C-alpha positions as CSV (number, residue, x, y, z in Angstrom):
1,M,10.7,-29.0,-9.4
2,K,9.3,-26.1,-11.5
3,T,7.8,-22.8,-10.1
4,L,5.0,-20.7,-11.6
5,V,4.7,-17.1,-10.7
6,I,1.5,-15.4,-11.3
7,L,2.3,-12.1,-12.3
8,A,-0.5,-9.6,-11.4
9,H,0.8,-5.8,-12.2
10,P,-1.7,-3.7,-14.3
11,D,1.4,-1.5,-15.4
12,I,4.5,-3.6,-15.5
13,E,6.8,-1.5,-18.4
14,A,6.0,1.7,-15.5
15,S,7.2,-1.0,-12.6
16,R,10.8,-0.2,-11.3
17,V,10.6,-3.4,-9.2
18,N,8.6,-6.1,-10.6
19,K,9.6,-5.1,-14.2
20,R,13.0,-6.1,-13.0
21,W,12.0,-8.9,-11.0
22,K,10.1,-10.3,-14.2
23,Q,13.3,-9.8,-15.9
24,E,15.3,-11.9,-13.6
25,L,12.8,-14.9,-13.8
26,L,13.2,-15.0,-17.3
27,Q,16.5,-15.6,-16.9
28,H,15.4,-18.7,-15.6
29,P,13.1,-20.7,-18.3
30,D,13.8,-24.4,-16.9
31,E,13.1,-23.7,-13.4
32,I,10.3,-20.6,-13.5
33,S,7.2,-20.0,-15.7
34,I,5.8,-16.8,-15.7
35,H,1.7,-16.5,-16.0
36,E,1.0,-12.4,-16.4
37,L,-2.5,-11.9,-15.8
38,Y,-3.1,-8.5,-16.9
39,K,-1.1,-9.3,-20.2
40,Q,-3.6,-12.4,-20.5
41,Y,-6.7,-11.1,-19.6
42,P,-6.9,-7.9,-20.6
43,D,-10.8,-7.7,-20.5
44,W,-10.8,-9.6,-17.3
45,N,-12.6,-12.8,-18.7
46,I,-11.0,-15.3,-16.8
47,D,-10.7,-18.5,-18.5
48,V,-11.1,-20.8,-15.4
49,V,-10.7,-24.1,-16.1
50,R,-7.7,-23.0,-18.1
51,E,-6.1,-21.6,-15.1
52,Q,-7.3,-24.7,-12.5
53,K,-5.5,-26.9,-14.9
54,L,-2.3,-24.4,-15.3
55,L,-2.4,-24.6,-11.2
56,E,-2.5,-28.2,-11.3
57,A,0.8,-28.5,-13.0
58,Y,2.3,-27.1,-10.7
59,S,3.3,-27.6,-7.0
60,H,5.0,-24.7,-6.0
61,V,3.3,-21.1,-6.9
62,I,4.3,-17.7,-6.5
63,F,2.1,-14.7,-6.5
64,Q,3.6,-11.8,-7.5
65,F,2.1,-8.4,-7.5
66,P,2.4,-5.2,-6.2
67,L,0.2,-4.3,-2.7
68,Y,-2.8,-2.2,-3.5
69,W,-4.5,-0.6,-0.4
70,Y,-3.3,-3.2,1.8
71,S,-4.5,-6.0,-0.8
72,Y,-3.9,-7.4,-4.1
73,P,-4.9,-5.7,-7.4
74,P,-7.9,-6.0,-8.4
75,L,-7.6,-8.9,-11.7
76,L,-5.9,-10.8,-9.0
77,K,-8.5,-11.0,-6.5
78,K,-10.7,-12.3,-8.9
79,W,-8.8,-14.2,-10.2
80,L,-8.9,-16.0,-6.8
81,D,-12.4,-15.7,-6.5
82,D,-12.8,-17.6,-10.1
83,V,-10.2,-20.2,-10.0
84,F,-10.5,-21.2,-6.4
85,T,-13.9,-22.7,-6.8
86,H,-16.1,-24.9,-4.7
87,G,-15.4,-28.4,-5.4
88,W,-12.2,-27.6,-7.3
89,A,-10.1,-26.0,-4.9
90,Y,-12.2,-26.7,-1.3
91,G,-15.1,-28.5,-0.1
92,S,-15.8,-32.0,0.0
93,N,-14.5,-33.2,-3.3
94,G,-12.1,-29.7,-3.5
95,R,-8.5,-30.7,-2.8
96,K,-6.6,-30.1,-6.1
97,L,-4.8,-27.7,-4.1
98,Q,-4.0,-29.7,-1.4
99,G,-0.2,-29.8,-0.5
100,K,1.0,-27.2,-3.1
101,K,3.1,-24.7,-1.7
102,L,1.7,-21.0,-2.3
103,G,3.9,-17.7,-2.1
104,L,3.7,-14.3,-2.1
105,A,6.2,-11.7,-3.9
106,M,5.6,-8.3,-3.0
107,S,6.4,-4.9,-4.0
108,I,5.6,-2.6,-1.1
109,G,5.7,1.1,-1.7
110,D,6.1,2.4,1.7
111,K,8.9,2.2,4.1
112,K,9.4,-1.0,5.9
113,E,9.2,0.4,9.2
114,N,5.8,2.0,9.1
115,Y,4.9,-1.9,8.9
116,L,5.1,-2.3,12.4
117,P,2.5,-2.2,15.5
118,A,4.0,1.6,15.7
119,G,4.2,2.5,12.3
120,S,1.8,4.7,10.3
121,V,0.2,1.8,9.0
122,S,0.1,0.0,12.8
123,F,-0.1,-3.4,10.5
124,T,2.5,-5.9,9.8
125,V,3.0,-7.4,6.6
126,D,2.4,-10.7,8.3
127,E,-0.9,-9.4,9.6
128,V,-2.1,-8.0,6.3
129,I,-1.4,-10.6,4.3
130,A,-3.7,-12.9,6.5
131,P,-6.8,-13.6,4.3
132,F,-4.2,-14.6,1.9
133,K,-2.7,-17.1,4.9
134,A,-6.0,-18.4,5.7
135,S,-7.3,-19.1,2.0
136,A,-4.2,-21.5,1.4
137,I,-4.9,-23.2,4.8
138,H,-8.6,-23.6,3.5
139,V,-7.3,-25.3,0.4
140,G,-5.1,-27.8,1.8
141,A,-2.1,-25.3,0.3
142,T,1.0,-24.4,2.1
143,A,1.3,-20.6,3.0
144,L,5.0,-20.2,2.4
145,P,7.0,-16.8,4.0
146,H,6.3,-13.8,2.0
147,F,9.3,-12.1,-0.1
148,A,8.8,-7.9,0.1
149,V,10.8,-5.2,-1.1
150,F,9.5,-1.5,0.7
151,G,9.9,2.0,-0.4
152,A,9.6,1.1,-4.2
153,S,7.0,4.3,-4.5
154,F,9.9,6.6,-3.6
155,Q,12.8,5.6,-1.6
156,V,14.4,2.3,-3.3
157,S,17.1,2.7,-5.3
158,D,18.3,0.6,-8.8
159,K,21.2,-0.7,-6.8
160,E,18.9,-2.2,-4.2
161,I,16.4,-3.1,-7.0
162,D,18.8,-5.1,-8.7
163,Q,19.9,-7.0,-5.6
164,S,16.3,-7.9,-4.6
165,A,16.1,-9.2,-7.6
166,A,18.9,-11.7,-7.1
167,D,17.0,-12.1,-3.5
168,Y,13.5,-12.9,-5.3
169,I,15.2,-16.2,-7.0
170,E,17.2,-17.4,-3.8
171,Y,13.7,-16.9,-2.2
172,I,12.1,-19.3,-4.7
173,V,14.7,-21.8,-4.8
174,Q,14.9,-22.2,-1.0
175,H,11.0,-22.4,-0.9
176,R,10.4,-25.2,-3.0
């Protein structure tokens, strides 16, 4: 089963983590397809029918992005709003995502310890991504456990990024 990775990074070339993850994903073309939203839609005019057909072709989809203000990058949010339509993704006739596995792969700028109830963020990552999980459930999909790397903005080393890239592939394979 091939996995679709929907990559949503507004400046992938300036990214350390997401750029490295993309390089690793490209090493597995028989197993993983990459769909870059910011590259595909620089004008933000999303071809909804095309995107829906793309999703219909895969049963395992990973959304890869940097966590922005405790949410998705804006184009990914727009993409979800536009593509997950009533009558297609949900509603009495909206069953196209039922049974699919949906996951998140996130680079998080802050330290892991800050994403604890006693940390400076005061919420866990699972609490922050609750809207994604609720959306997956609403459309009849399975929300997979998330994959994340912390400290992307300032503290993660190149060695740790390389290890995270290998771990990311393992995550994808493990959750198919």
